[in-house]
N, C-alpha and C positions, 0 to 999 in steps of 0.2 A: 215237922221235917222238910226240909228245906225242898223248894221246888227245882227240880230236876227237867232240862230238857237234851237232847242229844239230834246234831243235825248228822247227818250221815247215815245210811241204813245199809253199808254193809257190812262185812264180817264184824271188824274191830264196831263198829258205832252200834248195831247190833247187840255184841255182847258186854260193851257198858249200860245200855240200856238195860239190860235183861239182872246186872249186876246190881241195879240200883233199883232195880221193880223188884226182887224179889222178898224185901219185908212189905209188901201191898200196894208200896208207894207208888200211883200214877204215873209213867214217864210217857213225854211225848217222842216217837222217835223219825225225823221226820226224814223223808226220801222221794226218790222220785219214781222207782219203777214201778208202777200201780199194781203188776203181780206178785212181787215181793213184798206190798203193801197188805196188801189184802191178805197173803198167807199168813203173815204175822197176826193180825187181828181177829181172821178166822180159824186158824189153826193152829195158833202160839206156834210159827218154826219159820225161819227166814230158809225157806229150800233152796235159794239159790246162793246163798253163802253161808249157811252153818246148817247142811242138811243133815235131820237126826236128832237136831239138839234140841229138846222142847224150851219153851220161851214164859216166862209168867206172864200171867194174865194182863198184869197191871202196866203194860208195855200197851200205850196207843198209837202205832203209827200212821204219818200222816202226810199229804202233802202240800199241806197247806200252815209254812210256818207264821205266819201272824197268829193263827190256832196256838200254837207247840209253843211261840216264846213270850208269848203277852204277859205272863205271872211268872216268869222261869227266874230263879235269883243265879243258878247254874247252867251256861247252856255248854258241852261238849261239843269242838266243833272238831270232827272226825272224817274229813273231806281231804284226797288227794291233794297235796300239798302247792301242785302246780295250779290247781284250780282255786285255793283260798282267797286270795285275793278279791275276785269273783264274787263268790258266794259272801264273804264279807260285808261287803257292799248291798247285795241285794238285802242283808238280814239287818241291815242299821235301821230300817224303819218299824220294826217289828221288835225289838227288844227290849222289855224294862228299863226302867231308870237306875242304875247301879248295877245290870247283874253283870256278875263276873263270867269272863270266858276261858275256858279249858280246853287246849290247843294238843289235839291228842294225834295230827298229821308229822309226820318227820320226816325232816326232807328243807333246803334252800331252794330257793326262786333262782330257777337256771340263768334267765336273763338278767339278773340284778346282786344276784350272789345277797341276799336279804334270808335272815331268818326268819320264821312262819309269827313270830312276836313281829317284828316288825312290818310285816303285811300288814298288821290288822291294827297297826298304828295309827293309818290317816286313816280310813274311815271308822272305824270303831274306838278314836280316841277316848272318847269320856267312860271305857267301860275298863275297868281294871282286868288285866291279863297273866294268867298262868300257863305252866304247860305241866303235860302228863307225859311219861316216858318212862321206858325202863323192861326188862327182860318178860315180855310178857305174848303169849298167841293168843287170837283171840278163843277159839275152839275151847281153851283152857279155860278163861274167864268166864265164855257162857257155859260151859257145866259144873262151875265150881268151884275148882280147884285152885289148892295155896298159889298166891304170885305176890310180889314183891314189886312197887315201882314205886319213883320216884316224882314228887309234884311239887315244882319250881314257881317261885313268885318273886320278883325284888324284894319287895316287902318281907321281911321272914316270918313276922307276924302272921300276915296274912295266909303264908303256904304253909303255917301249923295249923293255923284253920282251915283251912279248904282240903290239907291233910286229913285233917278228923273226918270233915263233910263227907270226905271220898271214899274212905275205909268203910272196911265192913270182917267179919269173923273170915273169912277168905283173901280179901284185897289188902293186902298192906300196902300203905302210901308214907314215905316217907319225904320230909319236907325239905325245904331248899331254898336260899334266895340267891341260887347261881342260874340264874334264866337260862344267859348266853351260853353255860358250859355243858347247859340237860341241852340243849337245841341244839344243841352242836353236835353233844356225844350222837346223839339221835340222828342225825343227817346222816354223820361221816360213815357210822356202821354198814348203815346199806350199801355203801362201794365198798366195802372191803367182805362183807355176806358176796356181794358178787365173786368174786376174787377167791372166795371158799369154795364157793361153788363149781368155779371153774375146774379150781384143783383137784375137788370131787369125782366131779365130773368126767374128767380128763384120767383118772384113776391114778392120781400118784401120788395117792399113799398117806396113809395115818403122819407120817414122820412130817411129810413135808406140807398136810393141814395143819398140822400144830404149828410148826416153827410162820407160816403163813399169818394164821391169825399174831402170832406174837408180834409178831415186824410189823403184822398192819394197827396193832395197838399201839405200837409207838407211835405211827403217824399219826393216830386218833388222837394221842396226846399233844404232841408238837403242836398239830394244826389246831384242837381245839384253845390249846394256851395261848395260843395266837392270835386266836378269834374272839379274845377275853375271856376263856372260861377257866375255870380253876383245878388246878390235878387233882383234888382228893373229889371234884364230882369226876372228873372223866375218869377216876379209879372204882368210880359207887357202882349203881345201879343201872343210870341211866347213859353208862359208857359201856368199861367192860362186863359189868350183867348182859346190856343189851347185843355187844359183841359178840359174846361163847353163845347166846341163844340163836340167833342166826345164824351164824357161821357152824352150826351144827344141827341145822336139821330143813328137812325140804319143805316142813311146814311156814319155812321162810320163803316171802313170794321170793329177795332178792339173790338168794341159796337156789331155788328152783331154778330161778334164770342162768344162774352163773354155770349150772348143771348142766345145762339143756346147750350152751354154751359151749360149755366144755366137751358135749358131747357132738356139737357137730349138725343139731339140730334146728329144724323150722322154726323161728321165733314168734312168729306171727301171728298165734293163736295163746299164746302167752299170758299169766294176769300181768298186770302193771308191776313193773318196778321201779320202786324210786329210785333208788340207786343209779338207774338210766340216767335218768337226767340229775344225777346231784355230781356223778362222776366229774366233767367236765369243767363245774364250775369250782367245785373242791379242790381242783389243778389248780384253774388259774389263780383259788385265794390262797394256796401253799405256794406258787409262783410269786403272789403279790408278796407275802409274810417273808419271801426268803426262806422258806420252810422245806427240805428235802421232803420228798413223797413218793416213794418210786413203784410203790405196790399202787396207789390211786392214781398217776401217771399210765401206767400198765394196763389197766382196769380201762381207764379212758381213751388210752392207743387202738385199745382192742374193739371196743363198743364201736368208735369211729373207723376200721377195719383197717386202721393203718399199720397192725400186727394180726399175726396169725395166733393161737392160742400157744403155738408150739413156738414162735419165735417169742412169743413174751417170756413163755416161762425161761428160754434160753437168754434173754436179757436181764433176765433176773439174777440167773446163775453165775451171768458173768461178770456179775460189777464187783468194781473191787473191794478187795478184804478190806477188812477195820476192824476195829474193836468194838465191842458190842456197848460199852457204855464208857462216855468220852470222847 
């Protein structure tokens, strides 16, 4: 079996390590929190991020990237998108020649508007790059529940091979050569999940929720295509599929953050919600591309405290009437 290492010992990184360690293959999981790493090694549980879920003993958690990456053929990068550039640069000396990098974080760098594959193109240029994205909660994957995702690389044959490598009996990977489309869908859905959470937290009803998700997908598709993605990719697992999941459950950090915002709660102690960082840059990209994105615009305005939640709702409802298509 090919050697796999996972960088990032949060919930998603731990879940992916568990996925690939279930067959008995040793998987190195690189993290920084000493107590979490010790609990994984000694008790086979990530008590901080996935409490109560038993992990395979074949996971070896470590804070030593040199040990973990020395002979890894596939390296799954599962770190927050806004930190990825710095982490990638620090890993470069430890990567095996020809190791494939699989980007598992979803986002857009807020300063530059670059996707994750563009962030690693500089410091890790010699290495093949792919992205894994789709409707997947870490707790489901960690529990070995059925999940389907997309694995994308610019080379179609490489994507096919990687999908076979990363699939299991319960984790089904569909291959794509539309790397931009997969990254765009994964990043933009986070902003829309914030909006869906706000609707839920404000108790605006199921009808408003359905309308929000539907019209939000229109924005995701338009902007994703303008950024270079293909329509069929954005309508697949990494676009529409991921949007449906993250807009329907408080397991989604973005949905949970939006719901708390809608309820008027203190947000300072909530977990990282990637959409908070993505909203402003997504709006800027939409404006630069000449794409109308009123939901993204409204979410960005609420996050910047330019609008209250109630003002945001009224602004969206007061938009001029138009045909749905055309």
